[in-house]
C-alpha positions as CSV (number, residue, x, y, z in Angstrom):
1,M,4.0,-11.2,-1.6
2,L,3.6,-9.3,1.7
3,L,1.7,-6.5,-0.1
4,E,-0.7,-9.0,-1.6
5,I,-1.4,-10.6,1.8
6,L,-1.9,-7.2,3.5
7,S,-4.2,-5.9,0.8
8,T,-6.3,-9.1,1.0
9,Q,-6.6,-8.6,4.8
10,G,-7.5,-5.0,4.4
11,A,-10.1,-5.8,1.7
12,A,-11.6,-8.5,3.9
13,A,-11.8,-6.2,6.9
14,I,-13.3,-3.3,4.9
15,G,-15.8,-5.7,3.2
16,A,-16.9,-7.2,6.6
17,G,-17.3,-3.7,8.0
18,I,-19.4,-2.5,5.1
19,V,-21.5,-5.7,5.4
20,A,-22.1,-5.1,9.1
21,I,-23.2,-1.5,8.5
22,G,-25.5,-2.5,5.7
23,A,-27.1,-5.3,7.7
24,G,-27.7,-2.9,10.6
25,L,-29.3,-0.3,8.3
26,G,-31.4,-3.0,6.6
27,D,-32.6,-4.4,9.9
28,S,-33.5,-1.0,11.3
29,L,-35.4,-0.1,8.2
30,V,-37.4,-3.3,8.3
31,A,-38.1,-2.8,12.0
32,S,-39.2,0.8,11.5
33,K,-41.6,-0.2,8.7
34,F,-43.0,-2.9,11.0
35,I,-43.7,-0.3,13.7
36,E,-45.2,2.0,11.2
37,G,-47.5,-0.8,9.8
38,L,-48.4,-1.8,13.3
39,T,-49.6,1.7,14.2
40,R,-51.6,1.9,11.0
41,Q,-53.3,-1.5,11.3
42,P,-52.9,-3.1,14.8
43,E,-55.2,-6.0,13.8
44,A,-52.6,-7.2,11.3
45,K,-50.0,-7.7,14.0
46,N,-49.4,-11.4,13.4
47,V,-49.0,-11.1,9.6
48,L,-46.7,-8.1,9.9
49,F,-44.6,-9.8,12.6
50,T,-44.1,-12.9,10.5
51,N,-43.1,-10.9,7.4
52,T,-40.8,-8.8,9.6
53,L,-39.0,-11.9,10.9
54,I,-38.6,-13.3,7.4
55,S,-37.3,-10.0,6.1
56,I,-34.8,-9.5,8.9
57,G,-33.6,-13.1,8.4
58,L,-33.0,-12.5,4.7
59,V,-31.1,-9.4,5.4
60,E,-28.9,-11.1,8.0
61,S,-28.3,-14.1,5.8
62,M,-26.9,-11.9,3.1
63,A,-24.6,-10.4,5.6
64,I,-23.5,-13.8,6.9
65,I,-22.8,-15.0,3.3
66,A,-20.8,-11.9,2.5
67,T,-18.7,-12.3,5.7
68,V,-18.1,-16.0,4.9
69,I,-16.9,-15.0,1.4
70,A,-14.6,-12.4,2.9
71,L,-13.2,-15.0,5.2
72,I,-12.7,-17.5,2.4
73,M,-10.9,-14.9,0.4
74,L,-8.7,-14.1,3.5
75,F,-7.7,-17.6,4.5
76,A,-8.2,-19.7,1.3
77,N,-7.6,-17.2,-1.4
78,P,-7.1,-19.0,-4.7
79,L,-5.7,-15.8,-6.3
80,I,-2.6,-15.7,-4.1
81,K,0.0,-18.4,-4.8
């Protein structure tokens, strides 16, 4: 029983950490492409900025959803009796 609880806690912590790293890498990649596009076409600033905000929001929402799933599996795990 204790081993199941500890393994669940470890899996949730590792999952949340991987999600945070992935979100950070995704956000930085989107921001770098925004800066690259801005230097190539400064007149398209408004369109690029809008697309960047939408993309960063999607990356962050995936990270938040994965963290919520990890917390649900940690505190309300249906697999542990």
